[in-house]
Gaussian input, Z-matrix of N, CA and C with variables (Angstrom, degrees):
# hf/3-21g

backbone

0 1
 N
 C     1     B1
 C     2     B2     1     A1
 N     3     B3     2     A2     1     D1
 C     4     B4     3     A3     2     D2
 C     5     B5     4     A4     3     D3
 N     6     B6     5     A5     4     D4
 C     7     B7     6     A6     5     D5
 C     8     B8     7     A7     6     D6
 N     9     B9     8     A8     7     D7
 C    10    B10     9     A9     8     D8
 C    11    B11    10    A10     9     D9
 N    12    B12    11    A11    10    D10
 C    13    B13    12    A12    11    D11
 C    14    B14    13    A13    12    D12
 N    15    B15    14    A14    13    D13
 C    16    B16    15    A15    14    D14
 C    17    B17    16    A16    15    D15
 N    18    B18    17    A17    16    D16
 C    19    B19    18    A18    17    D17
 C    20    B20    19    A19    18    D18
 N    21    B21    20    A20    19    D19
 C    22    B22    21    A21    20    D20
 C    23    B23    22    A22    21    D21
 N    24    B24    23    A23    22    D22
 C    25    B25    24    A24    23    D23
 C    26    B26    25    A25    24    D24
 N    27    B27    26    A26    25    D25
 C    28    B28    27    A27    26    D26
 C    29    B29    28    A28    27    D27
 N    30    B30    29    A29    28    D28
 C    31    B31    30    A30    29    D29
 C    32    B32    31    A31    30    D30
 N    33    B33    32    A32    31    D31
 C    34    B34    33    A33    32    D32
 C    35    B35    34    A34    33    D33
 N    36    B36    35    A35    34    D34
 C    37    B37    36    A36    35    D35
 C    38    B38    37    A37    36    D36
 N    39    B39    38    A38    37    D37
 C    40    B40    39    A39    38    D38
 C    41    B41    40    A40    39    D39
 N    42    B42    41    A41    40    D40
 C    43    B43    42    A42    41    D41
 C    44    B44    43    A43    42    D42
 N    45    B45    44    A44    43    D43
 C    46    B46    45    A45    44    D44
 C    47    B47    46    A46    45    D45
 N    48    B48    47    A47    46    D46
 C    49    B49    48    A48    47    D47
 C    50    B50    49    A49    48    D48
 N    51    B51    50    A50    49    D49
 C    52    B52    51    A51    50    D50
 C    53    B53    52    A52    51    D51
 N    54    B54    53    A53    52    D52
 C    55    B55    54    A54    53    D53
 C    56    B56    55    A55    54    D54
 N    57    B57    56    A56    55    D55
 C    58    B58    57    A57    56    D56
 C    59    B59    58    A58    57    D57
 N    60    B60    59    A59    58    D58
 C    61    B61    60    A60    59    D59
 C    62    B62    61    A61    60    D60
 N    63    B63    62    A62    61    D61
 C    64    B64    63    A63    62    D62
 C    65    B65    64    A64    63    D63
 N    66    B66    65    A65    64    D64
 C    67    B67    66    A66    65    D65
 C    68    B68    67    A67    66    D66
 N    69    B69    68    A68    67    D67
 C    70    B70    69    A69    68    D68
 C    71    B71    70    A70    69    D69
 N    72    B72    71    A71    70    D70
 C    73    B73    72    A72    71    D71
 C    74    B74    73    A73    72    D72
 N    75    B75    74    A74    73    D73
 C    76    B76    75    A75    74    D74
 C    77    B77    76    A76    75    D75
 N    78    B78    77    A77    76    D76
 C    79    B79    78    A78    77    D77
 C    80    B80    79    A79    78    D78
 N    81    B81    80    A80    79    D79
 C    82    B82    81    A81    80    D80
 C    83    B83    82    A82    81    D81
 N    84    B84    83    A83    82    D82
 C    85    B85    84    A84    83    D83
 C    86    B86    85    A85    84    D84
 N    87    B87    86    A86    85    D85
 C    88    B88    87    A87    86    D86
 C    89    B89    88    A88    87    D87

   B1=1.5440
   B2=1.4927
   B3=1.3536
   B4=1.3950
   B5=1.5273
   B6=1.2725
   B7=1.5112
   B8=1.5670
   B9=1.3382
   B10=1.3909
   B11=1.5484
   B12=1.2643
   B13=1.4891
   B14=1.6651
   B15=1.2581
   B16=1.4987
   B17=1.5841
   B18=1.3626
   B19=1.4986
   B20=1.5564
   B21=1.3193
   B22=1.4727
   B23=1.5196
   B24=1.2942
   B25=1.4522
   B26=1.5624
   B27=1.3307
   B28=1.4749
   B29=1.4870
   B30=1.2314
   B31=1.5613
   B32=1.5027
   B33=1.2332
   B34=1.4688
   B35=1.5660
   B36=1.4532
   B37=1.4344
   B38=1.5783
   B39=1.3702
   B40=1.3688
   B41=1.6527
   B42=1.2112
   B43=1.4700
   B44=1.5413
   B45=1.4143
   B46=1.4132
   B47=1.5028
   B48=1.3301
   B49=1.4499
   B50=1.4893
   B51=1.2942
   B52=1.5200
   B53=1.4567
   B54=1.3786
   B55=1.4675
   B56=1.4752
   B57=1.2918
   B58=1.4644
   B59=1.5559
   B60=1.2838
   B61=1.4801
   B62=1.5041
   B63=1.3356
   B64=1.4228
   B65=1.5264
   B66=1.3341
   B67=1.5003
   B68=1.5549
   B69=1.2438
   B70=1.5286
   B71=1.5820
   B72=1.3467
   B73=1.3859
   B74=1.5208
   B75=1.3580
   B76=1.4217
   B77=1.6128
   B78=1.2814
   B79=1.4458
   B80=1.5213
   B81=1.3420
   B82=1.4726
   B83=1.5691
   B84=1.3841
   B85=1.3804
   B86=1.5515
   B87=1.3586
   B88=1.5475
   B89=1.6257
   A1=105.06
   A2=125.94
   A3=126.11
   A4=111.04
   A5=116.72
   A6=120.26
   A7=109.51
   A8=118.94
   A9=117.99
   A10=112.10
   A11=113.71
   A12=122.68
   A13=107.22
   A14=112.43
   A15=119.28
   A16=110.80
   A17=113.54
   A18=118.43
   A19=108.37
   A20=118.75
   A21=122.24
   A22=106.17
   A23=119.42
   A24=122.50
   A25=109.80
   A26=114.81
   A27=118.14
   A28=112.60
   A29=119.12
   A30=120.10
   A31=107.01
   A32=122.01
   A33=123.02
   A34=111.14
   A35=112.46
   A36=117.52
   A37=108.23
   A38=119.63
   A39=120.30
   A40=114.06
   A41=113.74
   A42=117.60
   A43=105.04
   A44=119.75
   A45=118.17
   A46=107.45
   A47=123.93
   A48=123.47
   A49=110.02
   A50=119.14
   A51=121.71
   A52=110.65
   A53=120.36
   A54=124.07
   A55=115.37
   A56=118.57
   A57=120.88
   A58=108.50
   A59=117.58
   A60=121.59
   A61=106.28
   A62=122.01
   A63=125.43
   A64=112.21
   A65=111.10
   A66=115.78
   A67=113.46
   A68=117.49
   A69=121.72
   A70=108.68
   A71=120.43
   A72=117.19
   A73=116.00
   A74=114.86
   A75=117.26
   A76=109.85
   A77=117.91
   A78=115.69
   A79=115.23
   A80=114.99
   A81=121.15
   A82=107.89
   A83=122.79
   A84=124.29
   A85=113.89
   A86=111.41
   A87=112.70
   A88=107.57
   D1=-51.49
   D2=-178.88
   D3=-66.31
   D4=-36.37
   D5=178.75
   D6=-61.48
   D7=-47.21
   D8=-178.37
   D9=-65.85
   D10=-35.37
   D11=-177.47
   D12=-64.39
   D13=-46.85
   D14=177.28
   D15=-62.61
   D16=-42.15
   D17=-178.83
   D18=-65.09
   D19=-41.12
   D20=-178.98
   D21=-65.42
   D22=-43.65
   D23=-177.91
   D24=-61.86
   D25=-49.38
   D26=175.56
   D27=-57.19
   D28=-43.98
   D29=-177.69
   D30=-67.44
   D31=-44.14
   D32=178.11
   D33=-58.00
   D34=-46.10
   D35=-178.70
   D36=-64.66
   D37=-40.45
   D38=177.57
   D39=-64.74
   D40=-38.25
   D41=-178.55
   D42=-68.92
   D43=-41.82
   D44=-177.39
   D45=-69.00
   D46=-37.67
   D47=179.47
   D48=-66.83
   D49=-38.09
   D50=175.42
   D51=-63.06
   D52=-44.51
   D53=176.30
   D54=-62.74
   D55=-37.63
   D56=178.30
   D57=-73.65
   D58=-35.91
   D59=179.05
   D60=-64.13
   D61=-41.81
   D62=-178.07
   D63=-68.32
   D64=-42.11
   D65=173.61
   D66=-63.36
   D67=-39.87
   D68=-179.81
   D69=-72.33
   D70=-31.08
   D71=-179.25
   D72=-82.18
   D73=-23.17
   D74=-175.86
   D75=-61.48
   D76=-52.31
   D77=-179.56
   D78=-57.38
   D79=-36.03
   D80=-177.45
   D81=-69.75
   D82=-36.88
   D83=175.96
   D84=-66.00
   D85=-41.89
   D86=-176.93
   D87=-93.47

């Protein structure tokens, strides 16, 4: 139970970090 919760949190954090990186890189590219 704890392991799945940690995995979900890490996945959500990774997706959020990837999304923020994409948003931050878009203005720089254009």
